[in-house]
N, C-alpha and C positions, 0 to 999 in steps of 0.2 A: 816256902809257903808265904818268909816275910814278902819277899819280891815282889808278886803276885796283888800284893797287895798296894802297895805305894802306886799312886798315882802318875801318869806320862809330864813328866815335871816339865820338860820340852816343850810341849804343845802346849803345857794353860801355861803357861809364861809368854810363850810365840802368842797366842787370843790376847792374854793382858795386858800385854804393849801393846796391840793393833787396838785392842780397846781405847786405849790410854792416848791414845796418838790421831782417832778419828772423835776420842769427847774433846779433846784440848786445842783442838784446832778448826773443829765446829763453833766458836761464842760468838759466832758475829751474828747468830740470829735473836740475840737475848738482847728486849727491848726494853722490857717494863710493864709493856702493855698483855698482858696473858690472851684476851683477844687475839691482835698484830700474830706474837707471835704463834699463838699454835699456826694460823692461818698460811704463818708462813710454812711452820714444819710439818705440818701434815703438808703443801706442795713437795716439800724436800724427800717427805714420808715413801710419796709416790713415784717422786724418783727414783730413789735407790731400790723400789723392789722392780720397778722393768731395768733399771741396772743388774738385781738379781737376777731376772726373767734372762736378758741375756746371756747373762756369763751362765748360767746352767742351759741356757740352748745351743751352749755353742760346745758344753759333754753329750758326746753319742753316747750309745751301749752297742756295747760290744756283747751280743750271746744273752743272758741269762745274769753278766755280773753286770757293773759300772766300773766302767775301767776308767784312770782318768792321769790325765799328764803330770808332772808338778808346777809347771807355768794353770794349767789348769785349776787347782786344788789352792794354788795363791791368792787366786782372781776372788776361786766360790769365796774361802776364806775372807778377804778381806772387804766383800760385797756386803757379804753376813758381818760381820765387826758390825763395816757404817750404818745397815737397816738398822742392828740395835742400838744402832749408840742416837741413829735419830730418835729411835723409841724411849732411849733413855732422858734427852731432851724431853720427850713429847711429857714423860714421868715427872718432871720436874718444872717445866713450867706450869702444869695442872696442880702442880705443892704434892704429890700424891707419893713425894718420897721424902716428905716431912715429916720423923717419928715423933712428934708431937700428935700430927693432925688423927683427927676421931673418926675414921673412918666407916 
């Protein structure tokens, strides 16, 4: 019973490392000017959404169940995490991640 409750550690660590890599390599967006940062991030968000759509478009349905190769899974995970990273940057630029901000 205890084994069933444990989260899949390998998957969580893989996603955490991908997100950390995505966030740490994309610090070039921050200029300090909130309007310009948001403008730049909105363009990057659109680019990441298009990349994710292209990756998903490569996946073909086989019968009623979805089957992906390991390379397709890696690409999909990488692109989804990159999209999440851009969203996190937008939250950071708007100050919504600030715990002291009263929303």
